[in-house]
C-alpha positions in Angstrom: 1.4 -28.2 -8.8 5.0 -27.9 -9.7 6.6 -24.8 -11.2 9.9 -24.2 -13.0 11.5 -20.9 -14.0 13.9 -20.1 -16.9 15.8 -16.8 -17.0 17.5 -17.3 -20.5 15.6 -14.3 -21.9 16.6 -11.9 -19.1 17.9 -9.3 -21.6 14.4 -9.0 -23.0 12.8 -9.2 -19.5 10.8 -12.4 -20.4 10.5 -14.9 -17.5 9.7 -18.4 -18.8 7.3 -20.2 -16.5 6.2 -23.8 -16.6 3.6 -25.5 -14.5 3.3 -29.4 -14.3 0.2 -30.8 -12.8 -1.9 -33.9 -12.6 -5.4 -33.4 -14.1 -7.9 -36.2 -13.5 -10.8 -34.1 -15.1 -12.0 -34.1 -18.6 -11.6 -30.3 -18.7 -9.1 -28.3 -16.6 -9.4 -24.7 -15.7 -6.2 -22.6 -15.5 -6.5 -19.3 -13.7 -4.1 -16.4 -13.4 -5.0 -14.2 -10.3 -6.9 -11.1 -11.3 -5.5 -9.1 -8.4 -2.9 -9.3 -5.6 -3.6 -8.9 -1.9 -2.3 -5.6 -0.6 -3.7 -3.7 -3.6 -7.4 -3.7 -3.9 -7.8 -3.3 -7.6 -8.0 -5.6 -10.6 -4.4 -6.0 -11.9 -5.0 -7.4 -15.4 -1.7 -9.3 -15.1 -2.6 -11.5 -18.1 -1.6 -8.6 -20.3 2.1 -9.6 -19.6 1.6 -13.2 -20.8 3.0 -14.2 -24.2 3.2 -17.5 -26.0 0.8 -19.5 -23.7 0.3 -23.1 -24.6 -0.4 -26.5 -22.9 1.1 -29.9 -23.8 0.9 -33.5 -22.5 4.0 -34.9 -20.9 5.2 -36.0 -24.4 5.1 -32.4 -25.7 1.9 -32.7 -27.8 -0.1 -29.5 -27.8 -3.6 -29.7 -26.2 -6.7 -27.8 -27.2 -7.0 -24.6 -25.2 -9.8 -22.0 -25.1 -9.6 -18.7 -23.2 -12.8 -18.1 -21.3 -12.1 -14.8 -19.5 -9.2 -12.4 -19.8 -7.2 -14.4 -17.2 -8.7 -17.9 -17.5 -8.1 -20.8 -19.9 -10.0 -24.0 -20.4 -7.9 -27.1 -21.5 -9.3 -30.3 -23.0 -7.7 -33.0 -20.8 -10.1 -35.9 -21.6 -7.2 -38.0 -22.9 -4.4 -37.0 -20.5 -3.8 -37.1 -16.8 -0.8 -34.7 -16.8 -0.3 -31.4 -18.4 2.6 -29.0 -18.8 1.6 -25.2 -19.1 4.3 -23.0 -20.7 4.2 -19.2 -21.2 6.5 -16.2 -21.2 5.8 -13.4 -18.6 6.9 -9.9 -19.5 8.7 -8.7 -16.3 9.8 -5.2 -16.8 8.2 -3.3 -13.9 10.2 -3.1 -10.8 8.0 -2.1 -7.9 7.0 -3.8 -4.7 4.1 -5.6 -6.2 5.4 -6.5 -9.6 7.6 -9.2 -11.1 10.9 -8.2 -12.6 13.7 -9.9 -14.5 17.0 -8.2 -15.5 20.6 -9.4 -16.0 21.5 -8.9 -12.3 18.3 -9.7 -10.5 15.2 -11.8 -10.5 12.2 -10.6 -8.5 9.1 -12.7 -8.5 5.6 -12.1 -7.1 3.9 -15.5 -7.8 0.5 -13.9 -7.3 0.7 -12.0 -10.4 2.5 -14.4 -12.7 1.7 -18.0 -11.8 -1.3 -19.7 -13.2 -3.0 -22.3 -10.9 -5.8 -24.9 -11.1 -8.6 -23.6 -8.9 -9.8 -27.1 -7.7 -6.2 -27.7 -6.7 -5.6 -24.5 -4.8 -5.4 -26.2 -1.4 -2.8 -28.8 -2.6 1.0 -28.5 -2.0 3.1 -26.6 -4.4 6.7 -26.8 -5.5 8.8 -24.1 -7.2 12.2 -24.8 -8.7 14.4 -21.7 -8.8 17.7 -21.9 -10.7 20.5 -20.0 -8.9 23.8 -19.1 -10.5 27.0 -19.2 -8.6 27.4 -16.6 -5.9 23.6 -15.7 -6.1 21.6 -15.3 -2.9 17.9 -15.5 -2.4 15.8 -13.4 -0.1 12.6 -15.3 0.6 10.1 -15.7 3.4 10.0 -19.5 3.2 12.7 -22.1 3.2 14.7 -22.6 0.1 16.1 -26.1 0.1 17.8 -28.1 -2.7 17.0 -25.3 -5.2 13.2 -25.4 -4.4 10.5 -23.7 -2.4 7.7 -26.0 -1.1 4.5 -24.5 0.2 1.4 -26.2 1.8 -0.9 -24.7 -0.8 -1.2 -22.0 -3.6 -2.3 -19.4 -1.1 1.1 -19.7 0.6 3.0 -19.7 -2.7 1.0 -16.7 -4.0 2.0 -14.9 -0.7 5.8 -15.7 -1.1 7.7 -13.2 -3.2 11.4 -13.7 -3.5 14.4 -11.8 -4.9 17.5 -13.5 -6.4 20.8 -11.6 -7.0 24.5 -11.6 -6.4 24.1 -8.1 -4.9 22.2 -8.8 -1.7 23.2 -7.4 1.7 21.7 -9.0 4.8 21.7 -8.9 8.6 19.4 -10.5 11.1 18.1 -10.2 14.7 15.9 -12.2 17.0 12.8 -11.4 19.0 11.1 -14.1 21.1 12.8 -16.8 19.2 11.6 -15.4 15.9 14.4 -14.5 13.4 14.0 -11.3 11.5 16.1 -10.6 8.4 16.8 -7.2 6.9 17.8 -7.3 3.2 19.0 -4.6 0.9 19.2 -4.9 -2.9 20.5 -2.0 -5.1 22.9 0.9 -4.5 22.8 1.3 -0.8 25.3 1.8 2.1 23.4 0.5 5.1 24.3 1.9 8.6 23.8 -1.6 9.9 24.2 -0.8 13.6 21.6 1.9 13.5 19.3 -0.1 11.3 19.3 -3.2 13.5 18.9 -1.2 16.7 15.9 0.7 15.3 14.3 -2.3 13.6 14.6 -4.5 16.7 13.2 -1.8 18.9 9.9 -1.4 17.0 9.6 -5.1 16.2 10.0 -6.0 19.9 7.4 -3.5 20.8 4.9 -4.7 18.3 5.4 -8.4 19.2 4.9 -7.4 22.9 1.6 -5.7 22.2 0.2 -8.7 20.4 1.7 -11.2 22.7 3.5 -13.3 19.9 4.3 -13.3 16.2 2.3 -15.2 13.7 5.2 -17.0 12.0 8.6 -18.2 13.0 10.7 -16.2 10.4 10.2 -12.8 8.8 12.1 -10.8 6.1 12.3 -7.1 5.5 13.3 -7.1 1.8 14.3 -3.6 0.6 14.8 -2.8 -3.0 16.7 0.4 -3.3 16.2 2.5 -6.5 18.6 5.2 -7.7 15.5 7.5 -8.4 12.8 8.6 -6.1 10.5 5.7 -5.1 8.3 4.8 -2.1 6.2 1.6 -2.0 5.6 -1.3 0.3 3.6 -4.6 0.2 2.8 -6.9 3.0 3.1 -10.6 3.1 2.7 -13.1 5.9 6.5 -13.9 6.2 8.0 -10.9 4.5 7.5 -7.4 3.2 8.8 -5.9 0.0 9.8 -2.3 0.2 11.0 0.0 -2.6 12.7 3.1 -1.6 14.9 5.8 -3.3 16.9 7.6 -4.3 19.8 5.5 -3.0 21.8 8.6 -1.6 18.9 9.6 0.6 17.9 6.2 2.1 20.3 6.4 5.1 19.7 10.1 5.7 16.8 12.2 4.4 14.6 9.1 3.7 15.6 7.0 6.7 12.4 8.2 8.5 10.5 6.8 5.5 12.4 3.5 5.7 11.4 3.2 9.3 7.8 4.3 8.7 7.0 1.9 5.9 8.8 -1.0 7.6 6.8 -0.5 10.8 3.6 -0.2 8.8 4.2 -3.4 6.8 5.3 -5.4 9.9 2.0 -4.5 11.6 0.3 -6.0 8.6 1.7 -9.3 9.5 -1.1 -9.3 12.1 -3.6 -6.9 10.6 -4.8 -8.1 7.2 -2.5 -11.1 6.8 -3.8 -12.8 9.9 -6.6 -10.6 11.1 -8.7 -10.5 8.1 -12.2 -9.3 7.2 -14.7 -12.0 6.7 -15.2 -11.0 3.1 -11.5 -11.8 2.4 -11.2 -15.1 4.2 -10.0 -16.9 2.1 -8.9 -14.7 -0.7 -10.7 -15.1 -4.0 -8.2 -14.3 -6.7 -10.6 -14.3 -9.6 -12.5 -11.2 -8.8 -12.9 -8.2 -6.5 -13.1 -9.0 -2.7 -15.4 -6.1 -1.6 -15.2 -5.0 2.0 -16.1 -1.8 4.0 -13.3 -2.5 6.4 -10.4 -1.0 4.4 -10.3 1.7 7.0 -9.3 -1.0 9.5 -6.9 -2.9 7.3 -5.0 0.2 6.2 -6.2 3.0 8.4 -5.5 1.2 11.7 -2.2 0.0 10.2 -1.1 3.4 9.1 -1.9 4.9 12.5 -0.5 2.0 14.6 2.7 1.7 12.4 3.7 5.3 13.3 2.4 5.1 16.9 4.6 2.0 17.4 7.7 3.9 16.4 6.8 6.6 18.8 5.9 4.4 21.8 8.9 2.1 21.2 11.2 5.1 21.5 12.4 5.1 17.8 10.5 8.4 17.2 10.5 11.2 19.7 7.4 13.4 20.2 8.6 15.9 17.6 9.1 13.1 15.0 5.7 11.7 15.8 4.1 15.2 15.5 5.6 15.4 12.0 3.8 12.2 11.0 0.5 13.5 12.4 1.1 16.8 10.4 1.4 14.7 7.3 -1.9 13.1 8.0 -3.5 16.5 8.5 -2.1 18.0 5.4 -3.4 15.2 3.2 -6.7 15.1 5.1 -7.5 18.8 4.7 -6.4 18.9 1.1 -8.9 16.1 0.3 -12.4 17.5 -0.1 -13.6 13.9 -0.6 -13.6 13.5 3.2 -16.8 15.4 3.2 -18.4 13.5 0.2 -17.9 9.8 0.9 -17.4 8.0 4.3 -14.3 5.9 5.1 -16.5 2.8 5.1 -18.0 3.5 1.7 -14.6 4.6 0.4 -13.2 1.2 1.6 -15.7 -0.5 -0.7 -14.9 1.8 -3.6 -11.2 1.1 -3.3 -11.8 -1.4 -6.0 -13.2 1.4 -8.2 -10.5 4.1 -8.0 -8.5 3.5 -4.9 -5.1 3.9 -6.7 -6.1 6.1 -9.6 -7.7 9.5 -9.9 -11.5 9.4 -10.3 -13.6 12.5 -10.0 -11.9 15.2 -7.8 -12.8 15.1 -4.1 -14.9 12.0 -4.7 -14.1 10.0 -1.6 -12.1 9.6 1.7 -8.7 7.9 1.9 -8.8 4.6 3.8 -5.1 5.3 4.7 -5.3 9.0 5.9 -9.0 9.4 7.1 -8.7 5.8 8.3 -5.6 6.7 10.4 -7.2 9.8 11.9 -10.4 7.9 12.7 -8.2 5.2 14.5 -6.3 8.0 16.4 -9.7 9.4 17.6 -11.0 5.9 18.5 -7.8 5.1 20.4 -7.9 8.3 22.3 -11.5 7.8 23.3 -10.7 4.2 24.5 -7.8 5.6 26.6 -10.0 8.3 28.2 -12.9 6.0 28.7 -10.8 3.4 30.5 -8.8 5.8 32.6 -5.8 5.0 30.3 -5.9 1.3 31.2 -7.0 0.2 27.7 -6.2 1.3 24.1 -6.4 0.3 20.5 -3.6 -2.2 21.3 -6.2 -4.3 23.2 -8.8 -4.1 20.4 -6.3 -5.4 17.9 -5.1 -8.1 20.2 -8.7 -9.2 20.7 -9.2 -9.6 17.0 -5.9 -11.5 16.8 -6.8 -13.9 19.5 -10.4 -14.3 18.7 -10.3 -14.3 14.9 -6.8 -14.2 13.5 -5.3 -17.2 15.3 -8.5 -19.2 14.6 -8.4 -18.2 10.8 -11.9 -16.7 11.2 -12.8 -13.6 9.4 -14.1 -10.7 11.6 -17.0 -8.3 10.9 -17.4 -4.5 11.5 -19.7 -5.4 14.4 -16.9 -7.5 16.0 -14.5 -4.5 15.7 -17.0 -2.1 17.1 -17.9 -4.4 19.9 -14.3 -4.7 21.1 -13.9 -1.0 21.0 -17.0 -0.5 23.1 -15.9 -3.2 25.6 -12.5 -1.6 26.2 -13.7 2.1 26.2 -16.7 1.2 28.4 -19.0 3.5 26.2 -21.2 3.4 23.1 -19.6 4.2 19.8 -23.0 4.4 17.9 -22.8 8.2 17.4 -19.1 8.1 16.6 -19.6 5.5 13.8 -22.7 7.3 12.5 -20.7 10.6 12.2 -17.1 9.6 11.3 -17.1 6.1 9.8 -20.5 5.7 8.2 -21.0 9.4 7.7 -19.0 12.3 6.4 -19.0 14.8 9.3 -16.0 17.1 9.5 -13.4 15.7 11.9 -12.1 19.0 13.2 -13.9 19.5 16.4 -13.4 15.8 17.5 -9.8 15.9 16.4 -9.1 19.0 18.5 -10.4 17.3 21.6 -8.5 14.1 21.0 -5.3 15.9 20.1 -5.5 17.9 23.3 -6.0 14.7 25.3 -2.8 13.3 23.8 -0.8 16.4 24.5 -1.2 18.2 21.2 -2.9 21.3 20.0 -4.5 21.7 16.5 -3.7 25.1 15.0 -5.2 26.5 11.8 -3.2 29.1 9.8 -3.5 30.5 6.3 -1.0 28.6 4.2 2.5 30.0 3.7 2.2 28.8 0.1 0.5 31.4 -2.1 -0.9 28.9 -4.5 -2.6 27.1 -1.7 -4.1 30.4 -0.4 -5.8 30.7 -3.8 -6.9 27.0 -3.6 -4.4 25.6 -6.1 -2.1 22.6 -5.8 0.1 21.8 -8.8 1.8 18.6 -9.9 5.2 18.8 -8.2 7.0 17.1 -11.1 5.6 19.7 -13.5 5.9 22.8 -11.3 7.7 24.6 -14.2 4.7 24.4 -16.3 2.3 24.8 -13.4 -0.1 22.0 -14.3 -2.9 21.9 -11.8 -3.3 18.8 -9.7 -6.2 19.9 -7.4 -8.4 22.9 -6.9 -10.2 23.5 -3.5 -14.0 23.5 -3.9 -15.4 27.1 -3.7 -11.9 28.6 -3.5 -10.8 31.6 -5.4 -9.3 29.3 -8.1 -12.5 27.2 -8.2 -14.7 30.3 -8.7 -12.4 31.6 -11.4 -13.0 28.5 -13.5 -9.7 26.8 -12.9 -9.7 22.9 -12.9 -7.4 19.9 -12.7 -5.1 19.5 -15.7 -5.3 23.2 -16.6 -1.8 24.5 -17.4 -1.0 28.1 -16.1 1.2 29.8 -18.6 1.5 33.3 -17.2 0.5 35.6 -14.4 -0.2 39.3 -15.3 1.8 38.8 -18.5 4.8 37.1 -16.9 5.6 33.6 -18.1 5.7 30.9 -15.5 9.1 29.3 -15.1 9.0 27.2 -11.9 7.8 30.4 -10.0 4.0 30.4 -10.0 4.0 30.6 -6.2 6.3 33.6 -6.2 4.3 35.5 -8.8 1.0 34.8 -6.9 2.5 35.9 -3.7 3.9 39.1 -5.4 0.5 40.0 -6.9 -1.6 39.0 -4.1 -4.0 41.9 -3.3 -3.8 43.2 -6.9 -5.9 42.2 -9.8 -4.5 39.0 -11.3 -5.0 37.9 -14.8 -3.6 34.5 -15.9 -3.2 32.9 -19.3 -4.2 29.3 -19.0 -4.1 26.3 -21.4 -7.5 24.4 -21.2 -7.9 21.4 -23.4 -5.4 22.7 -25.9 -6.8 26.2 -26.0 -5.5 29.4 -24.5 -7.9 31.3 -22.2 -7.5 34.4 -20.0 -8.7 33.8 -16.4 -9.2 36.5 -13.7 -8.2 35.2 -10.3 -10.1 36.6 -7.3 -8.7 37.2 -3.8 -8.1 34.2 -1.5 -11.1 33.2 0.5 -12.1 30.9 3.4 -12.1 27.8 1.1 -8.4 27.9 0.5 -6.0 25.0 1.4 -5.5 26.0 5.1 -2.4 24.9 7.0 -3.4 22.6 9.9 -0.7 21.6 12.3 -0.2 20.0 15.7 1.9 21.6 18.3 3.1 20.5 21.7 
């Protein structure tokens, strides 16, 4: 399969794509991926396609029928070569999208390239036109204006960014070259960046023994506005971060955190993969209950690697743990659906809001479960073994052999290194919904931390309310703690608090609640377009408590 790109309509954000392929069959199926690895939800990318048609090599249009929302059937009984042409609307600029503007081309082949399913394992070639002075950031070799991959899987996993405004430095670890790229308004402090990136990269490679590929690219897209997103690939990661003026100061910790996380994915999920996802099926959901390993272990290990490599001191690492705890204890879903079942349901509402407090987070609850497992391994082995050994086992026994692992394989390795049964632990915390608190206290203490519970300093949280941060002025409720004062008063998500005891809210709901706490509180609330008066009771034990680690 051979692909060509045309950027002539960049001002309208339309990327023109052509696919030329040999088709020996009487009927040829053309498939656009329904989802992209790294985000476990149906993407509906076909909504961005316009003016789709197929011709023979002489330009004669062929009969085409759409069979699903992202699949086409072409009558190829009288031809052996076809050319597929279409426009792809490329206006979204995030880590998992495709974007075309006047100054930049960013392509994720997995969301915009159609392919022939029975040719998915054949070589692919992509011609990318570059203008003078343009550079390309890409995880595979770019030679003679083309990218060549061994199959569509590799092409789908090879995003690239083209622009005149790319900055780049590199370093080496164990004969593997690592590139750090920045696009957008950014003033990289290169000396600090390279020192820190090399430090955590060296440590991760050391723990696994080697790196899966011979070249890797950290491709950073810096936005002028607030942004935070990363997507893993085998030979690269795409990271979107902003605003520009904070990237090298306030948000530098975020840059390190997401970079370490995405690098760890080069082993965990890109190489070490659940059996259900090996190989990927791009046409439909790839259900698995191991999201808590793919994302939870990676979240935990990404931050731990920064700490153990010396990039984060103990205080900085404690701050990351505190972020886990804040998100964990503000999510009532941790008590309603297990991390295993929530992994499966990622395909349902993993990245959008379903019913409040419906399920666990494979990232946060998954990370805390990983922290507890790691601690128990360390204690059970007299600190000889750890989660590092478990993941190295999966890498050696499954990842390197391109064999998918199962939950039993994961659990067996844990038990081998910890020298104890994990039946009860899995029953309670992975397959079940038991509260983590007691086990967390024990594990944190063993790691030199203490879990402290205090009433929140935030008055809204004491009443059981979290508001949308971007709409604080209007006090639109994002979340209500079950059985809290706010819950019992009838407040719910999307309610808009207008006033407190007659005083109109103007970015000061927290202050008014703090002022009137202990008094009778009457609030005017907009519910579904109607104004209602709500009496708010005193804070109770079901508020959003402040859990923090010290030490």
